[in-house]
N, C-alpha and C positions, 0 to 999 in steps of 0.2 A: 504494501500500498505505500503512495507516495506519503510527501511529510506534510505535502497541501489536506489528502481527502486524511489526513490523522487530528490533524486541525478541527476538519469540520465536524469527524465524529468526536472530541470533546468538545469544542465550544457551543458548534448546535446542541447537543445532550445537555449543556450549563440554559442556555438562554433558555429553551424552551419548558426544564423545570421549571426554571424562573415564573415563566410565564402561566403556569399550570397551577404553578403555588399561589400567582397574584389574585389571579383568576378566581380560584377556590375561595381564596380571601373575600373577592367581592371586590377587595378596592388598592387602587396604587395612588399613591403619592406625583403626579404629572407637576413638569412644568409649563401648564400652563394656565387660562382661567378666563371662562367665559363669563361676562360683565356684559347683559345684556342692558341695551343703548335707545331702545326703541323707544322711537318719536312719534308722533303723531302722525307720520309720513310713514312709519314703518321702517324705520332705520334697522343693517341690517345688525348681530349680533355680533361684540364688542372684544378682542382679547386682548388683552393686556399679559406686553413675558416677560414684565417685575414683578407681576404676584403668582402663586400659587393654589391650587385648587384641588380636592379630592376629586378623579373620577373614574366612575365603573371602564374596569376591562371588559364588559359585557356588554355589547349590542345590545341597544333595542328599539333599534329599527330590522326584521330577520327576516321581512322577504318583502315587496313590491307590494302596490293596492292594489287592485283593478286585473284584468285578464294579462297572458304572457305579452309583452311586449313587440312589436313586429319593425317599430322602427327605431334604430338607437345611434347613441351619437360618442364614439368617443373624442374627447378631451383629453390632451398631453401632449407627451412629446414622444424621444427615442425609444423610451420605456413603451410604449403603441407600436411608432414601424418599424423595427427591425424586426426581419425573420418573413419578410411578407406580412405587417400587419397583424397584430391581432384582429383587429376587426373583423377579417375574414377569416382567421379559423376559427371564433367564435359561429363565424357566420356557417362557415361550413360543419362546424360537430350539429349544429339548432338545425340543420337538413338533414343532418346522416341520422340525429338520432328523433326524422318523423315528428318531429313538432311543428315546423313549417314550411310550404313547397320556398325553392328559390325566389320562385319571381314574389311571388308574397312577404318578400323582407325586403326594407332599404336600412343599410347598415353604412354610416357614412363616419372618417377619420379623421380629426381635425389636430394636425400637430406643430408643433415648433422644436427646433433641437433645439434644448438646454432650457426648455422654457420652464419659468415658473406658468402656477394657473395664473395668475396674476397679469399671465402676456397677451392671453386669449378678448379678442373681441366678444364677448359672450352672444351681444345684445345681436353679432350682426348672427353668428352663427345660427342663435334659435331663429330663424328668419329663413325658412324653408327652399322661398325662393332663389335667398343665395349660395343656399347649397344643391342648386336641380334637383331639390325631390320636391312634391309634388302636396304633402302636408304635413303638419307641425311634429317635431321628435315625439316621440313617450317617454324614453328612459335616453339620460345624460349623464353617462359616465367620467367623472373627471379625475385626474391624477395633478399631485401636485411633484417639481421638485423632486430628487431625489436624497438633498443634502436640505430642503428645507424643515427637517423635526431638528437637525444636531445646531442649531441655533435659537436664543429668545427670538430674532428679527423671523428668520426665516418661517417659525411656527406660530408667529402672529398675522404675517403676512397670508399663511396659508389660510387658515382658521379664519384670519377678515375676507379673503375672498372668496371659500366657498360658503361663508355663509350670505353674500353678498350674492353671488349666483344661484343656490340656491332660492332666492330669492324671485331672482324675473325668469327663473325653469321653471317652477310653478305657476309663474305669473302668467308664461305661455305654454302654461296645460300640461308642461312633463311632471319629470317626478327627477331629481335629482339622486347618484348614488357618487360614493366616492372607494376609486381602487387605490388598498393601501399599498405601496410599492414593495419588492425587497429590498434587503439591507445589504449594502457591499461589504464584498469578500475580499480577502489579498487575489490579487497588489493594488487594490486601491489605495492610494492618498488619505483617504479619507475613511478607509477605514475602521470602526475601533466593534471594543467586545461590548457586549449590549447595544446594539444600535437599531436588535431589532422593535424591544422594551419601548427606546422613543418616537419607532415608527405608527409604530403599537396602539401607544400612547395617545399619540395626538391624532391620528386618525377616528378612532373608534373615540376620543371627547368631541370632536368636530362633529363626529356621525348624531352622535346624541341630542348633540345644542342646535343643530337646522331639522335634526327629523328624518335622519336620509342612512339608507341603506350601506355599509361598508361592507368591502369586497372586501377578504384574505389572501391575499395576493401571496402579501410577505409572510404569514405565517406559515402558507400552500412551503412555498424553498424552504420553510426553516426546516420544517416537519421530513419534505424529501430527503435533505439534506441531513437528517438524524434519521432515514433509515438507509441510506442508500450515499454512505459519504464520500464514494468514489463516481454522483453522477455529478455530470458538467451541466450546470443550469444558464453558470453565465458565463458572459466571453471571457476566456482564458489572460486576454492581453489589457484587458482594463478595470476586468469584477464589481463591473458596475452593469450591463447592458446583459439583455437579457438571450442566451445562445439560443439553438432551434428548440430542445426540451425545457427551456426555461417558458419560453414563451407558447411551447402546447404545453405544460403545465398552468398556467396565467390562464390562459385560454377556456382549457376546463373548468378550473373554479370559476371564470365568469358563467359561463355555460349552467354550472349548478348553482351558484347566488342568485342569478338571474330566473332562472326557469324554475327553480324547485324540482331538479329530476337529476337524475344521480347520471355520469357519463359514464360509466363503466359500463363498457361492451359496445360503444359507439362505434363504427366501423370507421374509425378516421386516422389515415396514418400521414397526412399532410404528402399522399400521390407516392409513398413508397419509403421517404425521408424519418419516419417514425418507424422505427423496429412494433414489433407487437408484442412483445416483453416492455419495455418502454412508457410503450402509450398506454397497458395495460398499471404498470406501475403506475404512472402517472394521474391516470383518470383514481384511480383507487385512492394515492393519497390526496384529491382534490375532491371528493367526494365523501372524504371523512373530516378533512380538515374543516369545509364550511358546515358538515353537519353539527361538529361539538361546537363552534366557533357559536354556532345561529341559536347550541340547542335542541336542532332538529330532531326526530325520533327516526 
């Protein structure tokens, strides 16, 4: 086993145990505070990075309301567009699972490399005419910059932007969803132990504050590494961006979270690029992570 793999075996076990322990305790102290500054005009909630609050690691929103969406917009950065784009993989899984016919689906992805969530012109994106689609999006999946959880300023910017965008999304008739990013791994220069705890606390606290579903992709990565330390989910050259198996796992996690359907057994291997063994493993990790995260049967 490579030294990198051995590091994963030790580190991921430690992190996963810390998250599970905190979840059983129900509460985790995190470095953000949601202070409601709602005015008569309905201003978005603000997050002050200099204050501390206690936030549950248990997500309050566990499923989307209404029928399963067929019109989804992904808003993020290179974590979405690597490896033929995440939205394409999710869409193919939906078709392979016979949930929708391809002609009935409208999936779009708006990405900017290295972007923070606040870099996106959300009002422009929410107008279906601007993306040449015939009807408004039902679900908007939003991802922040991967380094945002690592600083008070980044956490505040993400939480404030998510609150503001969630309000606008609902005004346009859609449902906001937050995509929990994976933690860095070596050789990334900003890697640090416990990063997944910082990511999870930010996304779950923000999701609970704005009443949005959180997709636990970051936790799925941790669990996959715990079970198979030798698996390659990140690009080896940067320890940040997903490799194809990372994108496949992310897609399966999005699929299970949004459609409340197990991805196990879906006949999708990205045109032969993902082995049957890896596909089943990643589908299983996604399914079990989602069930555990939301407390689903």
